[in-house]
C-alpha positions, 0 to 999 in steps of 0.5 A, a space after each residue: 828169562 834165561 838161565 845165568 849159566 849153561 854147562 856141556 855135559 858128559 859129551 863121552 855118553 849119549 844125550 839121554 845118558 849124559 841127561 840122567 847122569 846125576 853124579 856128573 851133573 853134581 860134580 859139575 856144579 860143585 866144580 862150577 859153584 853152582 848154587 841152584 839147578 832148575 832141571 827143566 822138564 822130563 829127565 831129572 826134573 821129577 827124579 827124588 834121587 836128583 833132588 836129594 843129591 842136590 840138596 846133599 851137596 848144599 845146591 838148591 833144586 828149583 822145583 818141589 822138595 824131595 818129600 813132595 817128589 816122594 809123596 806125589 811121584 807115585 799116584 798110589 801113594 798120592 791118592 793116599 796122601 789125598 784121602 788122609 787129608 780129606 781131599 776128595 778122590 774119584 772113586 778107584 780100586 782099593 787093591 790095585 
């Protein structure tokens, strides 16, 4: 499957900086009536700030929810949540 549309990112920035420019991407989405964004892999795909910015502007983040990204984006909080939910975890350091 292919994307319905693709847009040029900010060419005034380096490729990496353009891919990480949340404000510009949201602006681009709003200007073009984008309803949803699939972030692909890497860059902003696991960034809760990106997902939240899209959500705040009525644009669907096609991926994990903001809450999921917050909970599982940090290994310590993910492990604590797993323990709280009685999911077996391997032994580790509790004070690391």
